[in-house]
C-alpha positions as CSV (number, residue, x, y, z in Angstrom):
1,M,-15.0,32.8,27.1
2,A,-15.1,31.1,23.7
3,D,-14.3,34.2,21.8
4,S,-11.2,34.9,23.9
5,K,-9.8,31.3,23.8
6,R,-7.0,30.7,21.3
7,L,-6.9,27.1,19.9
8,V,-4.0,25.7,17.9
9,V,-4.5,22.4,16.1
10,L,-1.4,20.5,15.0
11,G,-2.2,18.3,12.0
12,S,-5.0,18.7,9.4
13,G,-6.2,15.2,8.9
14,P,-9.8,14.1,9.5
15,G,-9.3,14.6,13.2
16,G,-7.4,17.9,13.0
17,Y,-9.6,19.7,10.5
18,A,-12.8,18.4,12.1
19,A,-11.6,19.8,15.5
20,A,-10.6,23.1,13.9
21,F,-13.9,23.5,12.1
22,A,-16.0,22.5,15.1
23,A,-14.1,24.9,17.4
24,A,-14.4,27.8,14.9
25,D,-18.2,27.1,14.6
26,H,-18.3,27.7,18.4
27,G,-16.4,31.0,18.3
28,L,-12.9,30.0,19.2
29,Q,-9.9,31.7,17.5
30,V,-8.5,28.7,15.6
31,T,-5.1,28.2,13.9
32,L,-4.6,25.0,12.0
33,I,-1.0,24.0,11.2
34,S,0.0,21.5,8.5
35,D,2.6,21.3,5.8
36,D,0.1,20.3,3.1
37,E,-1.4,22.9,0.7
38,H,-4.9,22.4,2.1
39,P,-6.4,20.5,5.0
40,G,-6.8,16.7,4.5
41,G,-3.8,15.0,6.0
42,V,-2.7,11.5,5.2
43,C,-6.2,10.3,4.7
44,L,-7.1,12.6,1.8
45,Y,-3.6,13.0,0.3
46,R,-1.9,9.7,0.8
47,G,-4.3,7.2,2.3
48,C,-8.1,6.6,2.5
49,I,-9.2,8.6,-0.6
50,P,-6.5,7.7,-3.2
51,S,-6.7,4.0,-2.2
52,K,-10.5,3.9,-2.5
53,A,-10.3,5.5,-5.9
54,L,-7.9,2.8,-7.0
55,L,-10.1,0.1,-5.4
56,H,-13.1,1.4,-7.3
57,V,-11.2,0.9,-10.5
58,A,-10.3,-2.6,-9.4
59,K,-13.9,-3.4,-8.7
60,L,-14.9,-2.0,-12.1
61,L,-12.3,-4.2,-13.9
62,H,-13.6,-7.2,-12.0
63,E,-17.2,-6.5,-12.9
64,A,-16.2,-6.0,-16.6
65,K,-14.9,-9.6,-16.5
66,M,-17.9,-10.9,-14.7
67,A,-20.2,-9.3,-17.3
68,R,-19.3,-12.0,-19.8
69,A,-21.4,-14.5,-17.8
70,W,-24.3,-12.0,-18.1
71,G,-24.1,-11.8,-21.9
72,I,-22.1,-8.6,-22.0
73,D,-18.5,-8.6,-23.3
74,F,-16.6,-5.3,-23.0
75,G,-13.4,-6.9,-24.4
76,T,-10.0,-6.7,-22.7
77,P,-9.7,-3.4,-20.8
78,R,-6.9,-1.0,-21.8
79,I,-5.3,0.7,-18.9
80,D,-4.1,4.3,-19.4
81,L,-1.9,4.6,-16.4
82,D,-1.3,8.4,-16.8
83,G,-5.1,8.9,-17.2
84,L,-5.8,6.8,-14.1
85,R,-3.2,8.6,-12.1
86,A,-4.6,12.0,-13.2
87,W,-8.1,11.0,-12.3
88,K,-7.0,9.8,-8.8
89,D,-5.1,13.0,-8.2
90,S,-8.1,15.1,-9.4
91,V,-10.3,13.4,-6.7
92,V,-7.7,14.3,-4.1
93,A,-7.4,17.9,-5.3
94,K,-11.2,18.4,-5.4
95,L,-11.7,17.2,-1.8
96,T,-8.7,18.9,-0.3
97,G,-9.4,22.2,-2.2
98,G,-12.9,22.1,-0.8
99,L,-11.6,21.8,2.7
100,G,-9.4,24.8,2.1
101,Q,-12.4,26.8,1.1
102,L,-14.3,25.6,4.2
103,A,-11.4,26.7,6.4
104,K,-11.5,30.2,4.9
105,A,-15.3,30.4,5.2
106,R,-15.0,29.5,8.9
107,R,-12.1,32.1,9.4
108,V,-9.7,29.4,10.5
109,T,-6.1,30.6,10.2
110,Y,-4.3,28.0,8.1
111,V,-0.5,28.0,8.6
112,R,1.6,25.9,6.3
113,G,4.6,24.3,8.1
114,R,5.7,21.9,10.8
115,G,4.9,22.8,14.4
116,K,6.9,21.9,17.4
117,L,5.9,22.7,21.0
118,L,8.2,25.0,22.9
119,D,6.2,24.5,26.1
120,A,2.5,24.1,27.1
121,Q,1.5,27.5,25.7
122,H,3.8,28.1,22.6
123,V,4.4,26.4,19.3
124,Q,7.2,27.1,16.9
125,V,6.3,26.6,13.2
126,E,9.0,25.9,10.5
127,L,7.1,27.6,7.7
128,T,6.9,25.8,4.3
129,A,7.7,29.1,2.6
130,G,10.8,29.5,4.8
131,G,11.4,31.1,8.2
132,Q,9.9,30.5,11.6
133,E,6.9,31.7,13.5
134,V,6.1,31.3,17.2
135,L,2.4,31.2,18.2
136,E,1.0,31.5,21.7
137,F,-2.2,29.5,22.5
138,D,-4.5,28.8,25.4
139,V,-5.2,25.2,24.4
140,A,-3.9,22.9,21.6
141,I,-5.1,19.7,20.0
142,L,-2.4,17.4,18.8
143,A,-3.6,15.5,15.7
144,T,-0.4,14.7,13.9
145,G,-1.5,11.2,12.8
146,S,0.9,8.3,11.9
147,Q,3.2,7.1,9.2
148,P,4.0,3.8,7.5
149,L,6.3,1.5,9.5
150,L,9.4,0.6,7.5
151,P,11.9,-1.2,9.8
152,G,15.6,-0.9,9.0
153,A,15.7,-4.4,7.8
154,F,14.0,-3.3,4.6
155,P,16.3,-1.3,2.2
156,Q,15.6,2.3,1.3
157,H,15.2,1.9,-2.4
158,P,12.7,3.1,-5.0
159,R,11.7,-0.5,-5.7
160,V,10.8,-1.0,-2.0
161,M,7.6,0.9,-1.4
162,D,5.5,1.8,1.6
163,S,1.8,2.5,1.2
164,T,2.4,6.2,0.4
165,A,4.7,5.4,-2.5
166,A,2.4,2.6,-3.8
167,L,-0.6,5.0,-4.0
168,T,1.3,7.4,-6.3
169,L,1.0,4.6,-8.8
170,P,4.5,5.0,-10.4
171,D,4.0,2.0,-12.6
172,I,2.4,-1.5,-12.6
173,P,5.1,-4.0,-11.7
174,E,4.8,-7.3,-13.4
175,R,5.8,-9.2,-10.2
176,L,4.9,-7.5,-6.9
177,L,5.7,-8.7,-3.4
178,V,3.3,-7.4,-0.6
179,V,4.7,-7.9,2.9
180,G,1.8,-7.8,5.3
181,G,-1.7,-9.3,5.2
182,G,-3.5,-6.6,7.1
183,Y,-6.1,-4.3,5.6
184,I,-3.6,-2.0,3.9
185,G,-1.6,-4.8,2.3
186,L,-4.8,-6.6,1.2
187,E,-6.4,-3.4,-0.3
188,L,-3.3,-2.6,-2.3
189,S,-2.9,-6.2,-3.3
190,T,-6.4,-6.1,-4.7
191,A,-5.8,-2.9,-6.6
192,Y,-2.5,-3.9,-8.2
193,A,-3.7,-7.4,-9.1
194,A,-6.7,-5.9,-10.9
195,L,-4.3,-3.6,-12.8
196,G,-2.3,-6.6,-14.0
197,S,0.5,-7.3,-11.4
198,H,1.3,-10.8,-10.4
199,V,1.0,-10.4,-6.6
200,T,2.5,-12.5,-3.8
201,V,1.4,-11.7,-0.3
202,V,3.6,-12.7,2.6
203,E,2.1,-12.7,6.1
204,A,4.1,-13.6,9.3
205,G,1.0,-14.6,11.2
206,Q,-1.3,-17.6,10.7
207,E,-4.1,-15.5,9.1
208,I,-4.9,-12.5,7.0
209,A,-7.1,-9.6,8.1
210,R,-6.6,-10.2,11.8
211,G,-9.3,-8.8,13.9
212,A,-12.2,-10.0,11.8
213,D,-13.9,-13.4,12.4
214,R,-12.7,-16.2,10.3
215,D,-16.0,-17.0,8.6
216,L,-16.0,-13.5,7.2
217,V,-12.4,-13.6,6.2
218,D,-13.0,-16.9,4.4
219,V,-15.3,-15.0,1.9
220,L,-12.5,-12.6,1.1
221,A,-9.8,-15.2,1.1
222,K,-11.6,-17.2,-1.7
223,R,-11.4,-14.1,-3.9
224,L,-7.8,-13.2,-2.9
225,Y,-6.5,-16.7,-3.6
226,A,-8.1,-16.4,-7.1
227,I,-6.5,-13.0,-8.0
228,C,-3.1,-13.4,-6.3
229,D,-0.4,-15.7,-7.4
230,E,0.4,-16.7,-3.8
231,I,-0.7,-15.9,-0.2
232,L,2.0,-17.3,2.1
233,L,1.0,-17.5,5.8
234,D,3.4,-18.2,8.6
235,T,6.1,-16.8,6.4
236,K,8.7,-14.1,7.3
237,V,11.1,-12.1,5.2
238,L,14.6,-12.9,6.5
239,A,16.4,-10.6,4.1
240,M,15.7,-8.2,1.2
241,Q,18.0,-6.7,-1.3
242,A,17.1,-4.2,-4.0
243,D,18.9,-3.1,-7.2
244,E,18.0,-1.3,-10.4
245,R,16.4,-4.4,-11.9
246,G,14.4,-5.7,-9.0
247,V,14.1,-7.0,-5.4
248,T,15.4,-10.3,-4.1
249,V,14.0,-11.7,-0.8
250,Q,14.9,-14.6,1.4
251,L,11.8,-16.2,2.9
252,A,11.3,-18.5,5.9
253,G,8.1,-20.5,6.2
254,L,6.3,-23.8,6.0
255,D,6.7,-25.8,2.8
256,L,8.6,-23.2,0.9
257,A,10.0,-24.9,-2.2
258,E,11.8,-21.7,-3.2
259,P,12.9,-19.7,-0.2
260,E,14.6,-17.1,-2.4
261,R,12.3,-15.2,-4.7
262,R,12.8,-12.4,-7.2
263,F,10.3,-9.6,-7.7
264,D,10.1,-6.3,-9.7
265,K,9.0,-4.4,-6.7
266,A,8.1,-4.9,-3.0
267,L,5.4,-3.2,-0.9
268,V,5.9,-3.2,2.8
269,A,2.6,-2.8,4.7
270,I,3.2,-4.1,8.2
271,G,1.6,-1.3,10.2
272,R,1.9,2.3,11.1
273,R,3.5,4.2,14.0
274,P,2.2,7.4,15.6
275,N,3.9,10.7,14.8
276,S,4.8,11.5,18.4
277,Q,8.5,12.2,17.8
278,G,9.8,15.7,17.0
279,L,6.7,17.4,18.5
280,G,8.6,18.9,21.5
281,L,6.5,16.7,23.8
282,E,9.5,16.5,26.1
283,Q,9.0,20.2,26.9
284,T,5.6,19.4,28.4
285,A,4.1,17.0,30.9
286,V,2.6,14.8,28.0
287,E,3.2,11.1,28.6
288,L,3.7,8.4,25.9
289,D,2.9,4.7,26.2
290,P,5.4,2.0,25.2
291,Q,4.1,2.1,21.6
292,G,4.7,5.8,21.3
293,F,1.0,6.8,21.6
294,V,0.1,9.9,23.6
295,V,-1.7,8.9,26.8
296,V,-5.1,10.6,27.1
297,D,-8.2,10.5,29.3
298,A,-11.8,10.1,28.3
299,Q,-12.0,13.7,27.1
300,R,-8.7,13.2,25.1
301,R,-6.8,15.5,27.5
302,T,-3.2,14.7,28.1
303,A,-1.3,14.9,31.3
304,E,-0.7,18.6,30.3
305,P,-4.0,20.4,31.0
306,S,-3.7,22.7,28.0
307,L,-2.9,19.9,25.5
308,Y,-5.3,17.3,24.0
309,A,-4.5,14.5,21.5
310,I,-6.7,12.7,19.0
311,G,-6.6,10.3,16.1
312,D,-3.8,7.9,15.4
313,L,-1.6,9.8,17.8
314,A,-3.9,8.9,20.7
315,G,-4.0,5.2,20.2
316,Q,-5.8,2.3,18.4
317,P,-7.7,1.9,16.4
318,M,-5.9,4.1,13.8
319,L,-9.0,5.0,11.8
320,A,-10.1,8.3,10.3
321,H,-13.6,8.1,11.6
322,K,-12.4,7.4,15.1
323,A,-10.3,10.6,14.9
324,R,-13.2,12.6,13.8
325,F,-15.3,11.4,16.7
326,E,-12.5,12.2,19.1
327,A,-12.3,15.7,17.6
328,R,-15.9,16.4,18.7
329,V,-15.2,15.0,22.2
330,A,-12.1,17.2,22.6
331,V,-13.7,20.4,21.4
332,A,-16.7,19.8,23.6
333,A,-14.4,19.4,26.6
334,I,-12.5,22.6,25.7
335,L,-15.9,24.4,25.6
336,G,-16.7,23.1,29.0
337,E,-19.5,20.8,27.8
338,P,-20.1,17.2,29.0
339,S,-18.2,14.9,26.7
340,E,-16.6,11.4,26.9
341,Y,-14.9,9.0,24.5
342,D,-16.8,5.8,25.1
343,P,-18.0,4.2,21.8
344,A,-19.6,0.8,21.9
345,A,-19.1,0.2,18.2
346,I,-16.3,1.6,16.0
347,P,-16.8,0.2,12.5
348,A,-13.8,-1.5,10.9
349,V,-13.8,-1.8,7.1
350,V,-11.5,-3.6,4.7
351,F,-12.2,-2.1,1.3
352,T,-11.2,-5.1,-0.8
353,D,-13.6,-6.8,-3.1
354,P,-15.5,-8.3,-1.4
355,E,-15.4,-5.8,1.5
356,L,-15.2,-6.8,5.1
357,A,-16.9,-4.8,7.8
358,W,-17.7,-5.3,11.5
359,C,-18.6,-3.4,14.6
360,G,-19.1,-4.1,18.3
361,L,-18.0,-7.4,19.6
362,T,-16.7,-10.0,17.2
363,E,-17.6,-13.6,17.8
364,T,-14.0,-14.3,18.9
365,E,-14.0,-11.4,21.3
366,A,-17.4,-12.4,22.8
367,A,-16.1,-16.0,23.4
368,T,-12.9,-14.6,25.0
369,R,-14.9,-12.5,27.4
370,G,-17.1,-15.5,28.3
371,R,-20.3,-13.9,27.0
372,D,-23.3,-16.1,26.5
373,I,-24.2,-15.4,22.9
374,K,-26.1,-16.8,19.9
375,V,-24.6,-16.2,16.5
376,T,-26.8,-16.1,13.4
377,R,-25.4,-16.2,9.8
378,F,-27.4,-15.3,6.7
379,P,-25.7,-16.4,3.5
380,W,-26.1,-14.1,0.6
381,A,-26.8,-17.1,-1.6
382,A,-30.3,-16.7,-0.2
383,S,-30.5,-13.0,-1.1
384,G,-32.4,-12.0,-4.2
385,R,-30.5,-8.8,-4.5
386,A,-27.1,-10.6,-4.3
387,A,-28.3,-12.9,-7.1
388,T,-29.1,-10.0,-9.4
389,I,-25.6,-8.6,-9.1
390,G,-23.9,-11.9,-9.3
391,R,-22.4,-11.7,-5.8
392,E,-23.9,-14.6,-3.8
393,D,-20.7,-15.4,-1.9
394,G,-21.4,-12.8,0.9
395,L,-22.3,-13.3,4.5
396,T,-24.0,-11.3,7.2
397,K,-23.8,-12.4,10.8
398,I,-25.1,-11.0,14.1
399,I,-23.8,-11.7,17.6
400,V,-26.7,-11.5,20.1
401,D,-26.7,-11.7,23.9
402,T,-28.9,-14.7,24.8
403,H,-30.0,-13.2,28.1
404,N,-31.4,-9.8,27.0
405,E,-31.3,-10.4,23.2
406,R,-29.3,-7.2,22.6
407,V,-27.2,-7.0,19.5
408,L,-23.6,-7.0,20.6
409,G,-21.9,-7.1,17.2
410,V,-22.4,-7.4,13.5
411,G,-20.1,-8.6,10.7
412,I,-20.6,-8.4,7.0
413,A,-18.6,-9.8,4.0
414,G,-19.6,-8.8,0.6
415,P,-19.7,-5.8,-1.8
416,G,-20.9,-2.7,0.0
417,A,-20.3,-4.0,3.4
418,G,-18.7,-0.7,4.5
419,E,-22.0,1.0,3.7
420,L,-24.2,-1.6,5.3
421,I,-22.4,-1.6,8.6
422,A,-23.8,1.8,9.5
423,E,-27.1,0.4,10.5
424,A,-25.3,-2.1,12.7
425,V,-23.3,0.6,14.4
426,L,-26.5,2.4,15.3
427,A,-28.1,-0.8,16.6
428,V,-25.2,-1.6,18.9
429,E,-24.8,2.0,20.2
430,M,-28.6,2.3,20.9
431,G,-28.7,-1.1,22.6
432,A,-31.1,-2.5,20.1
433,R,-32.5,-6.0,20.4
434,A,-32.6,-8.5,17.6
435,D,-36.3,-8.0,17.2
436,D,-35.8,-4.3,16.7
437,L,-33.9,-5.1,13.5
438,T,-36.5,-7.7,12.6
439,M,-39.4,-5.3,13.0
440,S,-37.8,-2.5,11.1
441,I,-39.0,-2.8,7.5
442,H,-36.1,-3.0,5.0
443,A,-36.5,-2.2,1.3
444,H,-36.7,-5.2,-1.1
445,P,-34.7,-6.3,-2.9
446,T,-31.6,-4.9,-1.2
447,L,-28.5,-6.2,0.4
448,S,-29.5,-4.3,3.6
449,E,-32.2,-7.0,4.0
450,T,-29.5,-9.5,4.9
451,V,-29.2,-7.6,8.2
452,M,-32.9,-8.0,8.9
453,E,-32.9,-11.6,7.8
454,S,-29.9,-12.4,10.0
455,A,-31.8,-10.9,12.9
456,E,-34.9,-12.9,12.0
457,M,-32.8,-16.1,12.3
458,F,-32.3,-15.4,16.0
459,A,-35.9,-16.5,16.5
460,G,-35.7,-19.1,13.6
461,Q,-38.1,-17.1,11.4
462,S,-36.1,-16.4,8.2
463,A,-38.3,-16.8,5.2
464,H,-35.4,-17.3,2.7
465,F,-33.1,-19.5,4.6
466,L,-34.0,-22.7,6.5
467,Q,-31.8,-23.3,9.5
468,R,-30.7,-26.8,10.3
469,Q,-31.9,-27.8,13.7
470,R,-29.2,-29.0,16.0
């Protein structure tokens, strides 16, 4: 059956190419459609990978300044913007080119163009090279991703960037306005501030990095307030005008001495919207929710039996690793194998410096659900490894169910938090108890020890931190 089944995958991001490769490995006839030269999608070409390359450079610049306190002076860094841009682009080219080779090795047919469904069994492709092609399929996976949200109130002008434009690194503006205090806005604020821009962040809400617990965000906020000129909360952009010389904005917020500000450029990072328009979904039984996401079941099947949807198109959270997981679920369902999308812990990471990472239930979510919990916090000031790298401002916290002592969630703030959170994801998914983490020997001296020591604090046994008795 597998050999005779024809699968079309629309979109070649982390969800799309993962689905195509997994299906090909199981013998399906796979056609992968995308208008990029190689698989990779937004994540590799215009998102995750180029942004992390720039954030690595930002971290390096920060450490070069910190080194003066350690007796090492590198002097003032000289930034070669052309060289930096070329290096970033080379990373993207290497990874996407590698995926292209993997597609060929798996005998995946790669079609460059934009696909639009004609019905539940046919897709028409506007080929990048010109012309059209109609493909017939038995089943299709929709993985078209999302795009930056840029409401009509913001002018279409080269000086008003979305995240895609910002990652091309056209220049380093002297004064940069970042609209949005979510993870994309904060990551790009970190990168541009390190490269020399005077950054002002405007956030309409009362807090930055919404979704994370405040004690973790406080660690990041301390650093952001040091590198940014301003972070304006409860502040909205009422109007924005752009010309050849810059961008003028009218702001409304608390205690604004100057409601009108002038910047060299503006970056709008207020969210993303799913690419559900223009796919021909109206020619099928596929349903959309009010936000434009495709409605799917636990196997990622849509209301049209032959069509599946994964990744950003299929709802929050809009994360590459969630899309990849959904790809496995959808392909297993197509193969007739048991599968279900029911993760207990999807890690979230803000790749600023310091990084924020969390999984499972946050403390806020646990309280909202009325869970009886105990929260332990291990400050990195008590970590020997944190002291050796000059990063003692971090924090590791664990949320534990007081009845069965199971780990419900973990949050980490500090360098490398995105790597450290993997252990926590496994703990939550496996239903580990706090003492499972305590009794698992962690290497010393490492930052991973902070997870163990935070777990030890559940029983009041931490060797390196004395808890105050309440």
